BAVOLUM-539832 format. One record per residue: x, y, z of N, C-alpha, C in turn; residue in one letter. Coordinates in steps of 0.05 Angstrom, whole numbers. Layout:
NODE,n.east,n.north,n.up,ca.east,ca.north,ca.up,c.east,c.north,c.up,aa
NODE,X,Y,Z,X,Y,Z,X,Y,Z,A
...
***
This chain:
NODE,n.east,n.north,n.up,ca.east,ca.north,ca.up,c.east,c.north,c.up,aa
NODE,18,-25,0,-4,-1,0,17,27,-1,M
NODE,11,44,-20,26,69,-20,25,87,5,S
NODE,44,104,8,39,127,28,14,142,24,R
NODE,9,149,-1,-17,165,-4,-39,149,4,H
NODE,-44,124,-2,-65,107,1,-68,104,34,T
NODE,-47,99,47,-42,97,74,-55,122,89,Q
NODE,-44,146,81,-53,171,90,-83,173,87,A
NODE,-97,167,63,-121,172,59,-140,153,79,A
NODE,-129,127,82,-144,111,101,-141,119,129,V
NODE,-120,132,137,-115,143,163,-135,167,167,Q
NODE,-136,184,144,-156,206,149,-183,198,147,T
NODE,-192,177,134,-220,168,135,-226,160,164,T
NODE,-208,141,176,-211,131,202,-211,153,221,S
NODE,-197,176,221,-198,198,241,-223,211,236,Q
NODE,-234,214,213,-259,228,207,-282,212,218,S
NODE,-283,185,221,-303,168,228,-299,171,261,R
NODE,-275,172,274,-273,176,300,-287,197,311,D
NODE,-280,221,296,-291,248,302,-320,248,304,R
NODE,-330,236,279,-362,235,278,-374,221,301,A
NODE,-361,198,308,-374,180,332,-370,198,356,A
NODE,-348,210,360,-344,227,384,-368,252,387,N
NODE,-370,260,365,-389,284,362,-415,271,370,D
NODE,-425,250,356,-447,237,361,-453,230,393,A
NODE,-433,220,407,-434,214,435,-437,242,447,R
NODE,-421,258,438,-424,285,458,-450,301,454,S
NODE,-461,293,428,-490,304,427,-510,293,444,Q
NODE,-509,265,443,-526,248,460,-523,259,490,S
NODE,-501,262,497,-496,272,526,-510,302,531,R
NODE,-505,317,509,-520,343,513,-547,340,516,H
NODE,-557,325,499,-586,319,497,-600,308,527,V
NODE,-582,288,537,-589,278,562,-587,301,586,L
NODE,-566,314,584,-565,337,604,-584,357,606,L
NODE,-595,363,577,-612,384,574,-642,373,583,L
NODE,-645,347,579,-670,330,591,-671,334,623,A
NODE,-646,326,636,-646,329,665,-645,358,675,V
NODE,-638,377,659,-640,407,669,-667,412,666,L
NODE,-680,406,643,-707,414,646,-725,406,668,I
NODE,-717,379,675,-733,364,698,-727,379,723,T
NODE,-700,383,730,-691,396,751,-701,426,754,L
NODE,-704,438,730,-711,466,727,-739,470,738,S
NODE,-760,452,732,-784,456,735,-789,448,766,F
NODE,-770,427,777,-773,423,804,-764,445,820,G
NODE,-740,456,815,-731,482,828,-746,504,830,A
NODE,-762,507,808,-776,530,802,-803,528,822,A
NODE,-812,501,823,-836,501,840,-829,501,873,R
NODE,-803,489,880,-800,486,907,-783,514,916,S
NODE,-759,517,903,-742,537,912,-752,566,908,A
NODE,-768,572,888,-777,597,880,-803,606,892,M
NODE,-820,583,900,-842,592,913,-839,605,940,G
NODE,-855,629,939,-859,647,963,-876,635,984,A
NODE,-869,640,1011,-884,634,1033,-895,658,1049,M
NODE,-918,664,1056,-925,688,1073,-949,677,1090,Y
NODE,-953,691,1112,-974,689,1132,-995,710,1126,V
NODE,-1019,699,1126,-1045,715,1126,-1061,712,1149,V
NODE,-1067,730,1164,-1085,729,1188,-1115,731,1178,N
NODE,-1133,719,1191,-1159,722,1186,-1170,748,1194,S
NODE,-1190,763,1181,-1197,787,1181,-1209,790,1210,D
NODE,-1212,816,1224,-1222,819,1246,-1253,816,1249,A
NODE,-1263,814,1223,-1294,809,1223,-1304,781,1227,A
NODE,-1283,764,1226,-1291,734,1231,-1303,731,1253,D
NODE,-1313,707,1262,-1330,702,1287,-1346,674,1285,G
NODE,-1372,678,1294,-1389,655,1296,-1418,662,1286,A
NODE,-1431,640,1272,-1454,642,1263,-1473,618,1277,V
NODE,-1497,623,1280,-1511,604,1296,-1542,603,1287,Y
NODE,-1554,579,1291,-1584,576,1285,-1598,568,1312,R
NODE,-1618,579,1324,-1632,576,1346,-1645,548,1346,L
NODE,-1646,533,1365,-1658,507,1362,-1688,511,1368,T
NODE,-1697,534,1380,-1725,538,1390,-1742,546,1364,S
NODE,-1732,565,1345,-1750,571,1324,-1734,570,1293,N
NODE,-1710,560,1298,-1694,561,1269,-1685,585,1261,G
NODE,-1685,611,1275,-1675,631,1267,-1647,632,1270,N
NODE,-1633,647,1248,-1604,650,1246,-1595,673,1259,Y
NODE,-1571,676,1268,-1558,701,1283,-1528,698,1275,G
NODE,-1515,722,1283,-1485,725,1281,-1475,731,1308,T
NODE,-1448,725,1314,-1435,733,1338,-1407,746,1328,F
NODE,-1410,771,1323,-1389,786,1307,-1362,789,1327,N
NODE,-1341,790,1311,-1317,793,1327,-1312,773,1351,T
NODE,-1319,748,1346,-1318,733,1366,-1301,707,1358,Q
NODE,-1294,686,1376,-1282,665,1373,-1297,648,1353,A
NODE,-1283,630,1341,-1294,605,1322,-1304,587,1339,L
NODE,-1331,591,1345,-1346,571,1361,-1358,543,1345,I
NODE,-1351,522,1354,-1362,497,1340,-1376,482,1363,V
NODE,-1405,475,1353,-1416,459,1375,-1442,476,1382,G
NODE,-1452,468,1409,-1474,483,1419,-1466,500,1439,A
NODE,-1480,522,1441,-1477,544,1461,-1502,556,1464,A
NODE,-1498,580,1479,-1524,596,1487,-1540,603,1464,S
NODE,-1565,603,1471,-1590,607,1454,-1615,592,1461,G
NODE,-1615,565,1466,-1594,551,1453,-1591,548,1424,P
NODE,-1567,540,1411,-1564,543,1388,-1541,526,1377,A
NODE,-1537,521,1354,-1512,503,1342,-1496,527,1327,N
NODE,-1473,527,1330,-1453,547,1323,-1431,536,1303,Y
NODE,-1424,558,1283,-1401,549,1266,-1384,573,1267,N
NODE,-1360,566,1263,-1334,585,1263,-1333,595,1234,G
NODE,-1332,623,1229,-1331,632,1204,-1301,649,1198,I
NODE,-1287,645,1180,-1261,658,1179,-1264,673,1147,M
NODE,-1248,698,1148,-1244,712,1123,-1218,719,1122,F
NODE,-1204,709,1097,-1178,714,1088,-1174,732,1064,F
NODE,-1156,750,1063,-1154,765,1039,-1140,750,1017,A
NODE,-1148,752,992,-1138,735,972,-1114,749,960,L
NODE,-1092,734,954,-1066,747,943,-1072,753,913,P
NODE,-1051,766,900,-1051,770,876,-1050,740,859,D
NODE,-1069,740,843,-1071,711,826,-1048,707,810,P
NODE,-1032,721,804,-1005,720,786,-986,705,801,L
NODE,-989,702,827,-973,686,845,-969,659,841,L
NODE,-996,652,837,-1002,623,839,-1002,610,862,G
NODE,-1021,595,873,-1022,584,899,-1018,555,899,I
NODE,-997,543,913,-992,518,910,-1004,501,936,D
NODE,-1004,517,956,-1019,501,979,-1025,524,1000,R
NODE,-1041,520,1019,-1047,539,1038,-1051,524,1066,A
NODE,-1032,527,1084,-1035,512,1109,-1052,530,1129,A
NODE,-1074,519,1140,-1093,531,1160,-1080,526,1190,L
NODE,-1078,546,1204,-1070,542,1230,-1092,557,1248,H
NODE,-1097,536,1265,-1122,546,1287,-1113,545,1316,L
NODE,-1114,566,1331,-1105,561,1357,-1129,557,1378,T
NODE,-1127,537,1391,-1148,530,1411,-1149,547,1436,L
NODE,-1168,558,1444,-1175,576,1465,-1194,563,1488,T
NODE,-1209,546,1480,-1230,536,1498,-1233,507,1487,S
NODE,-1223,487,1503,-1224,458,1493,-1250,446,1499,P
NODE,-1254,422,1486,-1279,404,1489,-1280,382,1471,N
NODE,-1296,365,1476,-1298,342,1458,-1328,341,1448,T
NODE,-1334,337,1419,-1361,339,1408,-1367,310,1400,L
NODE,-1392,301,1399,-1404,277,1392,-1401,276,1361,P
NODE,-1392,293,1347,-1395,294,1318,-1369,306,1306,F
NODE,-1359,295,1280,-1336,303,1269,-1339,335,1264,N
NODE,-1318,347,1259,-1316,377,1251,-1303,376,1225,T
NODE,-1316,389,1208,-1309,393,1176,-1303,422,1173,D
NODE,-1281,424,1153,-1276,449,1140,-1286,453,1114,L
NODE,-1299,476,1111,-1317,482,1081,-1303,508,1074,W
NODE,-1302,509,1044,-1302,535,1030,-1326,542,1020,G
NODE,-1340,566,1029,-1365,577,1021,-1363,593,995,I
NODE,-1339,607,992,-1338,625,969,-1322,646,973,G
NODE,-1330,667,959,-1314,692,965,-1331,717,963,Y
NODE,-1322,739,977,-1339,763,975,-1323,785,966,I
NODE,-1335,807,954,-1323,832,948,-1325,850,971,H
NODE,-1306,869,975,-1312,889,997,-1305,881,1022,G
NODE,-1318,893,1042,-1312,888,1071,-1328,862,1077,S
NODE,-1313,845,1090,-1326,823,1099,-1345,826,1123,P
NODE,-1368,809,1123,-1386,809,1144,-1399,783,1146,A
NODE,-1406,773,1172,-1423,746,1179,-1448,746,1167,L
NODE,-1455,723,1162,-1484,721,1150,-1495,695,1167,V
NODE,-1516,701,1183,-1525,678,1198,-1530,649,1185,G
NODE,-1542,655,1159,-1555,632,1145,-1529,612,1132,S
NODE,-1507,621,1137,-1483,603,1130,-1482,580,1146,W
NODE,-1496,580,1171,-1494,558,1193,-1504,533,1182,E
NODE,-1490,516,1187,-1499,484,1180,-1492,467,1205,V
NODE,-1506,444,1207,-1501,423,1227,-1505,396,1215,H
NODE,-1493,394,1191,-1497,368,1176,-1473,363,1161,A
NODE,-1470,337,1150,-1445,326,1136,-1444,334,1105,D
NODE,-1472,346,1097,-1471,358,1071,-1483,385,1072,T
NODE,-1480,403,1049,-1489,427,1047,-1496,436,1018,D
NODE,-1517,426,1006,-1523,432,978,-1535,463,969,P
NODE,-1534,477,992,-1546,505,989,-1529,524,972,R
NODE,-1540,542,958,-1525,561,942,-1523,586,964,I
NODE,-1494,593,972,-1496,612,994,-1477,636,979,L
NODE,-1460,633,965,-1443,652,953,-1434,646,922,L
NODE,-1434,661,902,-1421,663,880,-1435,638,862,N
NODE,-1461,634,870,-1479,615,852,-1468,587,848,G
NODE,-1456,581,871,-1446,551,872,-1448,542,902,V
NODE,-1453,515,908,-1455,503,932,-1427,503,948,A
NODE,-1424,506,971,-1401,505,990,-1383,478,980,P
NODE,-1359,480,984,-1339,455,978,-1329,449,1006,T
NODE,-1334,421,1014,-1318,410,1034,-1287,407,1030,K
NODE,-1271,419,1042,-1247,419,1040,-1229,398,1054,L
NODE,-1237,397,1081,-1224,376,1097,-1247,361,1115,V
NODE,-1249,336,1107,-1269,320,1123,-1255,311,1149,N
NODE,-1274,315,1169,-1264,307,1197,-1237,322,1208,N
NODE,-1235,346,1206,-1216,360,1214,-1207,351,1240,L
NODE,-1231,352,1258,-1227,339,1285,-1251,317,1283,V
NODE,-1239,294,1292,-1254,270,1293,-1273,269,1317,A
NODE,-1300,258,1313,-1318,256,1339,-1303,243,1363,A
NODE,-1314,255,1385,-1302,245,1408,-1273,247,1414,N
NODE,-1263,266,1396,-1234,272,1401,-1230,302,1415,T
NODE,-1215,301,1431,-1212,329,1442,-1199,353,1421,A
NODE,-1215,372,1419,-1203,391,1399,-1175,404,1411,A
NODE,-1159,413,1391,-1134,422,1396,-1123,440,1378,A
NODE,-1102,456,1387,-1090,472,1367,-1077,456,1345,T
NODE,-1086,466,1318,-1074,448,1295,-1066,463,1272,L
NODE,-1054,449,1256,-1044,457,1229,-1052,439,1210,T
NODE,-1061,446,1185,-1071,425,1167,-1044,412,1152,T
NODE,-1049,382,1150,-1028,371,1140,-1026,375,1111,N
NODE,-1001,367,1094,-997,375,1069,-1020,366,1049,I
NODE,-1031,343,1048,-1054,338,1032,-1076,360,1035,P
NODE,-1084,362,1062,-1105,380,1071,-1096,410,1059,Q
NODE,-1073,419,1061,-1067,444,1053,-1065,448,1022,S
NODE,-1059,427,1008,-1059,428,979,-1088,432,973,I
NODE,-1107,418,986,-1136,420,979,-1143,449,981,A
NODE,-1136,462,1004,-1145,489,1011,-1132,506,988,I
NODE,-1105,502,982,-1093,521,962,-1108,516,935,G
NODE,-1117,490,926,-1131,487,897,-1157,502,902,S
NODE,-1170,503,923,-1196,518,925,-1192,548,923,Y
NODE,-1170,558,937,-1167,587,934,-1158,590,905,L
NODE,-1142,577,891,-1137,581,865,-1163,580,848,Q
NODE,-1179,563,850,-1204,559,837,-1223,587,834,S
NODE,-1221,601,859,-1235,623,861,-1230,643,841,L
NODE,-1206,646,833,-1200,667,811,-1215,657,783,Y
NODE,-1216,636,779,-1232,624,753,-1260,633,760,T
NODE,-1271,631,784,-1297,638,789,-1305,669,789,A
NODE,-1282,684,785,-1283,715,785,-1273,731,807,G
NODE,-1259,715,823,-1248,733,850,-1222,748,838,A
NODE,-1215,767,852,-1193,785,846,-1176,787,873,V
NODE,-1154,796,869,-1136,801,895,-1151,822,911,A
NODE,-1150,817,937,-1165,837,958,-1190,827,963,G
NODE,-1203,812,947,-1228,795,955,-1223,777,983,D
NODE,-1245,766,996,-1243,749,1016,-1256,725,1011,F
NODE,-1237,702,1018,-1248,676,1017,-1261,670,1043,V
NODE,-1282,658,1043,-1301,650,1070,-1293,622,1074,V
NODE,-1284,613,1098,-1281,589,1104,-1299,585,1132,L
NODE,-1307,557,1135,-1325,552,1155,-1317,526,1170,R
NODE,-1318,526,1196,-1315,501,1213,-1340,495,1226,V
NODE,-1349,471,1222,-1374,463,1235,-1376,433,1238,N
NODE,-1390,424,1261,-1399,399,1270,-1415,388,1249,A
NODE,-1416,363,1241,-1429,350,1219,-1453,338,1231,D
NODE,-1466,349,1254,-1489,337,1267,-1496,359,1288,G
NODE,-1524,352,1295,-1537,371,1317,-1528,365,1346,D
NODE,-1509,384,1351,-1496,377,1374,-1513,386,1401,T
NODE,-1532,402,1399,-1548,407,1420,-1571,386,1425,Y
NODE,-1582,377,1401,-1602,354,1402,-1588,330,1416,A
NODE,-1561,326,1410,-1547,301,1418,-1543,307,1450,Q
NODE,-1536,327,1456,-1526,329,1484,-1539,344,1501,T
NODE,-1562,361,1493,-1581,378,1511,-1566,396,1526,N
NODE,-1544,407,1516,-1526,423,1532,-1513,444,1517,S
NODE,-1513,471,1528,-1506,492,1513,-1472,492,1520,I
NODE,-1460,479,1531,-1433,478,1541,-1418,457,1523,L
NODE,-1429,445,1505,-1415,425,1486,-1406,440,1463,T
NODE,-1384,454,1468,-1368,469,1446,-1341,471,1450,N
NODE,-1326,477,1429,-1301,486,1434,-1293,508,1416,F
NODE,-1270,525,1419,-1266,547,1408,-1239,555,1398,R
NODE,-1236,562,1372,-1209,571,1362,-1207,600,1362,W
NODE,-1188,612,1366,-1180,639,1366,-1194,654,1389,G
NODE,-1194,684,1385,-1203,698,1406,-1220,722,1397,T
NODE,-1237,734,1413,-1252,754,1403,-1239,781,1399,D
NODE,-1213,779,1405,-1197,804,1407,-1175,801,1388,V
NODE,-1178,781,1374,-1157,776,1351,-1127,772,1361,Q
NODE,-1124,766,1384,-1097,761,1393,-1087,731,1386,S
NODE,-1107,713,1378,-1094,690,1366,-1114,682,1342,A
NODE,-1112,700,1322,-1129,696,1295,-1123,670,1279,P
NODE,-1140,659,1266,-1136,639,1247,-1113,647,1228,A
NODE,-1095,632,1216,-1077,639,1200,-1076,618,1177,Q
NODE,-1072,630,1152,-1062,614,1124,-1035,621,1120,L
NODE,-1021,601,1119,-992,602,1111,-994,593,1081,T
NODE,-991,614,1061,-995,610,1030,-970,603,1022,I
NODE,-961,582,1006,-941,577,990,-948,582,961,T
NODE,-931,595,943,-937,604,919,-920,588,899,T
NODE,-928,585,875,-912,572,855,-900,597,835,V
NODE,-878,591,821,-865,617,806,-885,615,781,P
NODE,-881,642,772,-896,647,744,-882,632,724,E
NODE,-897,622,699,-887,607,683,-862,620,667,P
NODE,-858,647,667,-834,662,658,-811,654,673,A
NODE,-812,650,700,-788,645,715,-778,618,709,S
NODE,-795,596,705,-782,572,694,-774,571,669,A
NODE,-787,587,654,-775,591,622,-745,601,623,A
NODE,-742,622,641,-716,635,642,-696,614,651,M
NODE,-702,598,671,-684,576,678,-678,559,656,L
NODE,-698,554,642,-693,532,618,-674,545,597,L
NODE,-682,572,591,-665,585,570,-635,587,581,I
NODE,-634,595,605,-605,596,613,-589,575,615,G
NODE,-603,552,622,-589,526,627,-583,514,595,G
NODE,-598,519,575,-597,510,548,-571,532,534,A
NODE,-569,555,544,-547,573,535,-520,564,546,A
NODE,-523,556,572,-494,549,583,-485,521,569,T
NODE,-503,505,566,-495,479,551,-485,481,524,L
NODE,-495,503,508,-489,510,482,-460,522,481,M
NODE,-455,540,500,-431,553,503,-410,534,510,R
NODE,-417,514,524,-396,492,536,-388,475,509,R
NODE,-412,467,495,-405,449,472,-389,465,448,R
NODE,-394,495,447,-382,507,425,-348,510,434,Q
NODE,-347,512,458,-321,516,470,-305,489,468,G
***
């Protein structure tokens, strides 16, 4: 074989090696980009999500229904009363929380309730979303319910939504509590859905805690109740809202990562 032929063969072999190396390098870059995309979305959701606490408005309190004639009433700027109390009547606790800017995107919202008067009820206590209101919040007596379902239309043309079933189980002493992660995600999803229904930043979501049975009829006592919060707002209900980043934030992460990979490849 002549020297020219040997040189041609060697050149061809080197070209094939370079092509193979380029293909392997391209595959690695594609794999790295895929990993970067996955990590970027995860980081955008966890690391970039803001967290802040919203106290319930001072207008929160209790609503009730008298057992004697079925009339409704309100107990303004009072603790969140759940169960049977003076009247005699069955009571629900009502909370108002100002909604944040919808552009923030709500991932979850943990509800924290501080117990101020302990007791045990013969029924489960549930957490409901009643809807949202524009302007200054105010209690409405007819929001009261002492049942496991509530098909009535109370606000915004839709029935209330049960957010947490058995927040406090029957025959279990009430306590200071914070909703767990699945419960907090359910609350956050509900808050986010209110924007689709027409709510805007600064409107108030209305949350209710109530026993799912007639406590007074069961116990014949106006003392079978527990209370969260206080009537002077020294221990208001709180929502710890965790937001998700705007889509643009995640996009910027991806663009930056892709650009870095391209620079390294060209180098």
